[in-house]
C-alpha positions in Angstrom: 79.8 -251.8 -176.5 78.0 -251.3 -173.1 80.9 -249.8 -171.5 81.4 -246.8 -173.4 77.1 -246.4 -173.1 75.6 -244.2 -170.4 74.7 -245.2 -167.3 72.4 -243.9 -164.4 73.6 -245.6 -160.6 70.3 -243.9 -158.5 70.2 -240.3 -159.1 74.4 -240.4 -160.6 74.3 -239.9 -164.3 77.4 -241.6 -165.8 78.4 -240.6 -169.5 79.9 -244.2 -169.3 80.5 -247.1 -167.2 83.8 -246.6 -165.9 84.2 -245.9 -162.6 87.6 -244.3 -161.3 88.1 -246.4 -158.2 89.2 -244.6 -155.0 92.9 -244.2 -155.0 94.8 -242.6 -151.9 97.3 -240.2 -153.4 98.4 -238.2 -150.2 98.2 -234.7 -151.6 96.3 -233.0 -149.2 98.9 -231.3 -147.1 98.8 -231.3 -143.5 95.8 -230.1 -142.8 93.7 -232.3 -145.0 92.2 -229.7 -147.3 91.9 -230.2 -151.2 94.5 -228.2 -152.9 95.2 -226.9 -156.7 96.6 -229.8 -156.9 93.5 -232.0 -155.8 91.4 -229.8 -157.9 93.6 -230.7 -161.5 93.7 -234.0 -160.8 90.1 -235.0 -160.6 89.5 -232.4 -163.5 91.5 -234.0 -165.8 89.5 -237.4 -165.0 85.8 -235.6 -165.5 85.4 -237.8 -168.9 85.3 -241.0 -166.8 81.5 -242.1 -166.0 81.9 -241.4 -162.3 84.7 -240.7 -159.8 85.1 -241.7 -156.3 87.4 -239.9 -154.7 90.4 -241.3 -152.5 89.4 -242.1 -149.1 88.3 -238.7 -147.2 88.3 -239.4 -143.6 84.7 -238.0 -142.0 86.5 -237.4 -138.5 89.9 -236.4 -137.5 90.3 -239.6 -135.4 89.5 -241.5 -138.3 92.4 -240.1 -140.0 94.8 -243.1 -141.4 97.7 -241.2 -143.5 99.8 -237.9 -143.2 98.7 -235.6 -146.8 95.0 -237.9 -146.5 92.3 -235.3 -147.4 89.2 -235.0 -144.9 85.8 -233.7 -144.5 85.0 -232.4 -141.5 86.5 -228.5 -141.2 84.7 -225.8 -142.9 88.1 -225.4 -145.3 88.5 -228.6 -146.0 84.2 -228.2 -147.2 85.1 -225.3 -149.1 88.4 -226.9 -150.5 86.4 -230.0 -152.3 83.8 -227.7 -153.1 86.8 -226.7 -156.1 87.1 -229.9 -157.1 83.4 -230.9 -157.4 83.1 -227.2 -159.4 85.6 -228.2 -161.6 84.8 -231.8 -162.2 81.0 -230.2 -162.9 82.3 -228.0 -165.4 84.2 -230.4 -167.5 80.6 -232.8 -167.2 81.6 -235.2 -165.0 80.0 -236.7 -161.9 81.9 -237.1 -158.5 80.9 -239.0 -155.3 83.2 -239.0 -151.9 84.4 -242.0 -150.3 84.2 -241.9 -146.6 87.1 -244.0 -145.3 87.4 -244.0 -141.3 90.4 -245.6 -140.8 89.7 -247.1 -137.5 92.9 -249.4 -136.0 94.7 -248.2 -139.5 96.4 -245.1 -137.8 98.6 -243.8 -135.2 98.2 -241.0 -132.8 101.1 -239.0 -133.9 99.1 -239.2 -138.0 95.8 -238.4 -136.5 96.7 -236.0 -133.8 94.0 -237.3 -131.5 94.5 -238.7 -128.1 93.3 -242.3 -129.4 92.8 -244.4 -132.0 89.6 -246.6 -132.3 88.5 -250.0 -133.6 85.8 -252.6 -132.7 88.0 -254.0 -130.5 91.1 -253.5 -128.7 93.7 -255.6 -131.1 96.4 -254.0 -133.4 96.6 -254.0 -136.8 99.8 -256.0 -138.1 102.7 -254.1 -139.2 104.2 -250.7 -139.1 102.6 -247.4 -140.8 104.4 -244.2 -142.0 104.1 -241.3 -139.8 105.4 -237.7 -140.4 108.9 -238.8 -138.5 109.0 -242.2 -140.0 107.6 -245.5 -139.3 106.0 -246.8 -136.1 104.0 -250.4 -135.2 100.4 -249.9 -135.2 99.4 -248.9 -131.7 96.4 -251.1 -129.9 93.5 -249.1 -130.3 90.5 -248.1 -128.0 87.8 -250.5 -128.0 84.4 -248.2 -129.0 82.1 -249.1 -126.5 78.4 -249.3 -127.7 77.0 -246.0 -127.3 80.5 -245.1 -129.2 79.2 -247.0 -131.8 76.3 -245.0 -132.6 78.7 -242.0 -132.3 80.6 -243.2 -135.5 77.8 -243.6 -137.0 76.8 -240.2 -136.8 80.5 -239.1 -137.9 79.8 -240.8 -141.4 76.1 -239.3 -141.1 77.9 -235.4 -141.1 80.5 -236.1 -143.0 77.8 -237.1 -145.6 75.9 -234.0 -145.2 79.2 -232.1 -145.8 80.0 -233.9 -148.6 76.6 -232.6 -150.5 77.1 -229.2 -148.8 80.7 -229.0 -150.7 78.6 -230.1 -154.3 79.4 -233.6 -154.6 77.1 -235.9 -156.5 76.9 -238.7 -153.3 78.9 -240.7 -151.5 80.5 -244.3 -150.9 81.0 -245.5 -147.5 84.1 -247.4 -147.0 83.3 -251.2 -145.9 86.3 -252.6 -147.5 90.3 -252.8 -147.1 90.9 -253.3 -143.7 89.6 -249.8 -142.1 86.8 -249.4 -139.3 83.5 -250.8 -141.1 85.6 -253.3 -142.6 86.8 -254.3 -139.0 83.9 -255.1 -137.8 83.0 -257.6 -140.1 85.8 -260.1 -139.7 85.7 -262.5 -136.3 89.6 -261.7 -136.7 89.3 -257.7 -135.8 85.9 -258.1 -134.1 85.7 -260.4 -131.3 83.2 -258.0 -129.1 80.4 -259.5 -126.6 77.7 -257.1 -127.7 74.9 -256.7 -130.7 78.5 -255.6 -132.6 80.1 -258.5 -132.5 79.7 -262.5 -132.2 77.6 -263.8 -135.4 78.0 -262.8 -138.9 74.3 -260.9 -138.5 76.3 -258.9 -135.4 79.3 -258.5 -137.2 77.5 -257.0 -140.2 75.4 -254.8 -138.1 77.6 -251.7 -138.1 78.0 -251.7 -142.1 74.4 -251.6 -142.2 73.6 -249.2 -140.0 76.1 -246.7 -141.3 74.9 -246.9 -144.8 71.2 -246.6 -144.1 72.2 -243.6 -141.7 73.9 -241.9 -144.7 70.9 -242.9 -146.8 68.3 -241.2 -145.1 70.9 -238.0 -144.6 71.5 -237.7 -148.0 69.1 -239.9 -149.7 69.6 -243.8 -150.6 70.0 -242.3 -154.5 73.2 -240.8 -153.6 75.0 -243.6 -151.4 77.1 -246.4 -152.5 79.2 -248.8 -150.4 82.4 -250.8 -151.1 82.9 -254.2 -150.2 86.1 -256.3 -150.4 84.9 -259.9 -149.1 87.6 -262.4 -148.6 90.4 -259.6 -149.1 92.8 -260.9 -146.4 94.1 -257.3 -145.8 95.6 -254.8 -142.9 94.6 -257.9 -140.6 90.8 -258.5 -141.6 91.3 -261.9 -142.3 88.0 -263.7 -144.0 89.3 -267.2 -144.7 86.1 -269.6 -143.4 84.2 -269.5 -146.3 81.0 -270.3 -144.5 81.2 -267.6 -142.4 82.1 -264.9 -145.1 78.8 -266.3 -147.4 76.8 -265.6 -143.9 78.7 -262.1 -143.0 78.1 -260.8 -146.4 74.4 -262.2 -147.3 73.7 -260.5 -143.8 75.3 -257.6 -145.1 73.6 -257.4 -148.5 69.9 -258.3 -146.9 70.3 -255.5 -145.2 71.4 -253.3 -147.6 68.7 -254.5 -149.7 65.8 -252.3 -148.8 67.3 -249.0 -149.1 67.3 -248.9 -152.6 71.1 -247.6 -152.7 72.9 -245.6 -155.9 75.4 -248.8 -156.5 77.3 -251.7 -154.7 81.1 -251.3 -155.4 82.9 -255.3 -155.0 86.9 -255.4 -155.2 87.1 -258.9 -155.5 89.9 -260.9 -157.7 86.8 -263.1 -159.3 83.8 -260.6 -159.8 81.6 -263.3 -161.5 82.0 -266.3 -159.3 79.6 -267.1 -157.0 80.3 -264.8 -153.9 80.1 -261.9 -155.6 77.1 -262.4 -157.4 75.5 -263.4 -154.4 76.0 -260.5 -153.3 75.5 -258.5 -156.4 71.2 -260.5 -156.4 70.7 -260.3 -152.8 71.8 -256.5 -152.3 69.7 -255.8 -155.6 71.5 -252.2 -156.5 73.5 -251.3 -159.1 76.8 -253.2 -159.3 80.4 -252.0 -159.6 82.7 -254.4 -160.3 86.4 -254.4 -159.5 89.3 -256.8 -159.5 92.3 -255.1 -159.4 94.8 -254.8 -156.7 97.0 -257.5 -157.8 96.5 -257.3 -161.2 95.7 -254.5 -163.6 91.8 -254.2 -165.1 92.2 -254.3 -168.5 89.9 -252.8 -171.4 89.2 -256.5 -172.7 88.2 -257.3 -168.9 86.3 -254.3 -168.5 84.0 -254.9 -171.6 83.4 -258.7 -170.8 82.4 -257.5 -167.3 79.3 -255.2 -168.4 78.8 -256.7 -171.9 78.3 -260.1 -169.9 76.1 -258.9 -167.5 78.3 -259.5 -164.6 78.4 -255.9 -163.4 76.8 -252.2 -164.1 79.7 -250.5 -164.3 83.4 -251.3 -164.0 86.0 -249.4 -161.2 89.6 -248.9 -162.6 92.5 -247.8 -160.6 95.8 -247.8 -161.9 95.1 -247.1 -165.3 92.8 -244.4 -164.0 96.0 -242.5 -162.3 97.9 -242.9 -165.3 95.6 -242.2 -168.0 93.2 -239.0 -167.3 91.5 -239.8 -170.9 91.1 -243.4 -170.2 87.8 -243.4 -171.3 88.4 -242.2 -174.7 91.6 -244.1 -175.0 89.7 -247.6 -174.3 87.0 -246.7 -176.6 89.2 -245.9 -179.6 91.4 -248.5 -178.3 94.5 -246.6 -178.1 97.6 -246.7 -176.5 97.8 -246.3 -172.7 100.3 -244.4 -170.4 102.2 -246.8 -168.0 101.6 -245.9 -164.4 104.2 -244.7 -162.4 104.1 -246.3 -159.0 106.9 -244.7 -157.3 104.8 -241.5 -157.7 101.3 -242.9 -156.5 102.3 -241.3 -152.9 103.7 -238.2 -152.8 103.3 -234.6 -152.3 103.7 -232.9 -155.9 102.4 -232.6 -159.1 104.7 -235.5 -160.5 102.9 -238.9 -161.4 99.9 -237.1 -159.8 98.7 -234.2 -162.6 102.0 -234.5 -164.9 100.3 -237.7 -167.3 99.5 -236.7 -170.7 96.3 -237.2 -172.6 96.4 -239.2 -176.1 96.1 -236.2 -178.0 99.0 -234.5 -176.3 101.1 -237.5 -176.5 100.1 -237.4 -180.9 100.4 -233.9 -181.0 104.8 -233.4 -182.5 107.0 -231.0 -180.6 107.5 -227.5 -182.1 
């Protein structure tokens, strides 16, 4: 079965084709510095073919959640170096997801004077600050010049990730955060070169990814997309517009020769997703999760059926640090405990047993 065979995505060697999806876990403390818990969490999962870290903010203004890690300060870089060293010592490959949260934040979280977005339109609903729930604020609409500053924030963060010893980066262009906010006509009502037409709304994603690839190497750069996901107020419900926008994104990415494109969509074998794959001309990571768990059988079918080069897995990777071994041997799985997905301690984070521990009788 190809799922359990090695692969190479750009400069990234994978021991198998199971990818740990980026998973927000909020364990990095107030200063956003990876600590012993993060080191152990990622070390335990080094047997997966590729680890994509939780969304990590490139600049303080882009922080979305309390406890989310950053890659801006020397202390954060040093913390991530410990993570990378631990994963590499176990033979693993790890890339950092760079996530600017855009309007999905609050000044009480970012501890900055403002939060930013393509347009001055608040995300719907509330967010959780350190002192409780708060309405999503109206963001500052980035000026044309400030858009370029945001691009450079991603570039410096990518350089910092490589300096920390990670093997590459994934630009977060999905799930309603800054890059994705530019793509939707609902969250982006700009009238400059970054708004209006699908091609203009695709421009920021292409510029960020191009600049990151130039800084650290295209063979160490990937991007995550989530067309039609409809999350956090970034609505994409016009099929013709979606097709045009993501065609523009994929066409802009195609010349780069990226390490991979990672697409979250409920129908990874469908025409839209496969069109993005064909057009972007990069190794393809499929992820059908979010509303339902990705199963072993589905992952095998996606890779063996030629629909993907690798498969991203979320909750099963949370609950099973040795997921690749368990799936390869079709062994029983630990059940995820969602009540501990977000927290501060080891419970539900680093205390899931391996198969060997489960099967070893207690003395």
